[in-house]
N, C-alpha and C positions, 0 to 999 in steps of 0.2 A: 402231421401237424401243419397247420396253415401258417404262412409267413406273417409275422407280426407287423412288419413294415411293408408299405407298398406306396406307390406314387399315383396321384390322380393326374389326369390330363387337364388341360386348361378348361375345357367344356365342363368337366366334373367339378373343378375348383370354382368356376363361375356359378354353377348351379347351387353349390353349398352356400356360397355367399349370398346369392339372391333369394333362394327358396328354402335353405336349411336342409336340403337332401341332395343326393346324387345316386346313380346306379353304377356299380363297379363289379368287375369279375376278377376274383383272385383265386388261384389254384383250381380254376374250372367251376367255381361256385359263384353264381350271380346273386348279388345282394343289394339292398338299398342301404345307404349310409346316411345317418342323421347327425347334425351338430349336437342338438340338445334334447331330442325326443327319446326318452328313456325306454329301452326295451330290455327286459331281462329274460334269460333262458335257463331252462332246467332240462337236463337230459336224464330222465328217469321213467321207468315203467309205472311208478307210483304217482300218477297225476293227482289222485285224491288228496295226497298230503300237501302238494303244492297249492291246490285250491283252498284247502283248509287253512294253511299258513297265510295266504293272501286275504282270505275272508276275515281271519282274526285281526290282521293288520288293518284292514279297512274298518273293522268294527271299532278298533282302538283309535282310529284316525278318520273321523267321518267325512273329512274333506277329500278323501282319496277316491279316485275312479280309475279302474284298470280294464283294458280290453284283453280278453283271454283267447288264445289260440291253442288248440291241440296240434301237436306235430307228430310226425312219424315216431320220433324218439322221446317226446316229452311235452313241454309247454313253453310257449312264448307269452309274455305279458307286457303290454304297452301302458305306460302311465299317462293318463290323459289330462290330469288336473294341474300338472307342474312340469316344467322343463328344466333340465340340468345337464351339463356336459359329463361324460364318463369320468373325467379326471377330478371332479369335485369330491371333497371329503364326504359330503352328504350322499352322493351317488354310491360311493364305495361302501359306506356304512349301511345304506339301504340294501344293497346287494348281499352283504353278509347277514344282515338281520333276516332277510327273506330266504336265506340259504340258496341263493341262485348259483348257477354254474360259475365258479370263480375263474376257471380258465377262460371262459367267454368274457368275463368282466376284465380280466387282465389284458386280453386282446384289444378290447375296446379302449382301455386306458392307453395302451401302447400306440394305437392309431388315433387317439383322441376323437373318435367317432363311434357312435352306437351303430350296430349293424344287424340287419335282419335278412335272412335268406328269402329269395323270392322265386327261385326256380328249383327243380329237383336236383338233388345231389347226383353226380355221375355214378353210375353203376348201382343205384338204389331203386329197385322196382317197387311200385305201389307207394311211392313217397307222397306225402300230403301235408298240408297245413290248413286247418279249417277253423273258422271263427266259432268260439264256444259261447261267448256272452260277456257280460260285464260284471265286475265286482266293485262294490263301493257305491256311495250315494253322492259323491262330489260332482262338481260341474266341470265338463270338459272345456279346455281352452280351444277357441276356434282353430288356431293353427295346428293343434294336436289332432283335432277331428279331421282336418284336411290332410295331414300327413298319414293318418291311419287309413283314410279312404284311398290315397295313392298306393299305399302298401297293399291294401286288399285288391285293388284293380290289377296291380302287377302280379299278385298270386293267381288271379283268374287268367291273365294274359299268358302266363308261363305254365299253366296247367296244374298248379298245386292245389287249387280249390275251384269250385264252380260258382257261377252266379246263382244265388238263391235269395229267397225272401229274408233269410237270416244273415244279413250283412251287417257290419258295424253301424253304418249310417242309418239304415232302416230301423235297427234296434234302438238307436238313440232317439229317432223321431217318435217311435212308439212310446218310449219313456216320457218324452216331453208331452205328448198328447195325453198320457195318463195323468200327468200332474196338472195340466191346464184345465 
């Protein structure tokens, strides 16, 4: 089990205040931490159920837009149209509604930061996190787009994904071009 509490150094604290994110390593796992950029996690071999639940939620809430990543053990989803801290009643209700990994959500609540792994887990061979696509038809907030691109670049830097044409920002640009 990963420690729920940890302390950030001054550089990390300053980065959170200034940019809304920092990079931290806890229990040997490097991750990016966000103040308000919602990331939900599902540890399941049944990715199709997660996609279906998110697609249904987006259908019922047309303002939604989520970036979806497949992981070694499941799915990560980043909410791009709205920001919220993990301690808000709305975030907690959303995680339950979407049947996200509640242990992950409880960890984020305890730390008051959303967290997304950006490097391979120790002792896990063939670990990966790769961009799958978007769900929803909402409009991404500029800050959320920026944070998603930083996350994606860090995945490339630490070897969890590769630089390809199918990156989140190139996909968003293609969507904008199709609408224009």
